[in-house]
C-alpha positions in Angstrom: -249.6 -49.6 42.7 -249.2 -47.1 39.7 -251.8 -47.0 36.9 -250.7 -49.3 33.7 -250.3 -45.9 31.7 -247.9 -44.6 34.0 -245.5 -47.7 33.8 -245.7 -47.6 29.9 -245.2 -43.6 29.8 -241.6 -43.8 30.0 -241.4 -46.5 27.3 -243.4 -44.5 24.9 -241.4 -41.3 25.5 -238.1 -43.1 24.8 -236.8 -42.4 21.2 -235.0 -45.3 20.5 -238.0 -47.7 21.5 -240.2 -45.7 18.9 -237.7 -45.8 16.1 -236.8 -49.2 16.4 -240.3 -50.6 15.6 -240.5 -48.0 12.5 -237.0 -49.3 11.3 -238.3 -52.8 11.6 -241.4 -52.2 9.6 -239.4 -50.6 6.8 -237.0 -53.1 6.9 -239.9 -56.0 6.5 -241.8 -54.0 3.4 -238.4 -53.5 1.6 -237.7 -57.2 2.0 -241.2 -58.4 0.8 -240.8 -55.8 -2.4 -237.3 -56.3 -3.2 -238.1 -59.3 -5.5 -240.1 -56.8 -7.5 -237.5 -54.4 -7.9 -234.8 -56.2 -8.5 -236.1 -59.0 -10.7 -238.7 -59.1 -13.7 -241.9 -60.4 -12.3 -245.0 -60.6 -14.5 -248.5 -61.1 -13.2 -249.1 -63.8 -15.7 -247.1 -66.6 -16.9 -246.7 -68.6 -20.3 -246.1 -72.2 -20.3 -244.5 -73.6 -23.3 -245.9 -77.0 -23.4 -246.5 -79.1 -26.4 -250.1 -80.2 -26.7 -250.5 -83.8 -27.0 -253.7 -85.4 -28.6 -255.1 -88.1 -26.4 -257.2 -90.8 -28.3 -259.2 -93.8 -26.4 -258.3 -96.9 -28.0 -261.7 -98.4 -26.9 -263.9 -95.3 -27.9 -266.5 -97.3 -29.5 -267.2 -99.3 -26.1 -267.1 -96.1 -24.2 -269.5 -94.4 -26.4 -272.1 -97.3 -26.5 -271.8 -97.6 -22.8 -272.6 -93.9 -22.0 -275.4 -93.8 -24.6 -277.1 -96.7 -22.8 -276.7 -95.2 -19.0 -277.2 -91.6 -19.8 -280.5 -89.5 -20.7 -280.6 -88.0 -24.2 -278.8 -84.7 -24.0 -281.5 -82.3 -24.8 -285.2 -83.1 -24.3 -287.8 -81.6 -26.6 -290.2 -79.2 -24.7 -293.1 -78.2 -26.5 -293.3 -74.4 -27.2 -296.4 -72.5 -25.6 -298.8 -71.6 -28.0 -299.5 -67.9 -28.7 -302.3 -66.5 -26.7 -302.0 -68.7 -23.6 -303.1 -67.5 -20.3 -300.1 -65.4 -18.8 -299.1 -64.0 -22.2 -300.2 -60.8 -23.5 -301.2 -60.7 -27.1 -300.3 -57.4 -28.9 
């Protein structure tokens, strides 16, 4: 039995067998880039949608509910006094 490379050698040496995958690769890449060449394609998009303000009819009820269930937004933390341990005084 011949080694595997010996059976592939005639296939690799055949010119049409080498040219066919190269042409297929060129055709696929041209097909992928055709829209960019033929049409105007931008990297960003703009949406011309009208902004619609949204209002909650029961805003007061929701505001009272949130203020009861959630903690205060910014808790007060005491600032360290100057000259504390870990701070170098000038």
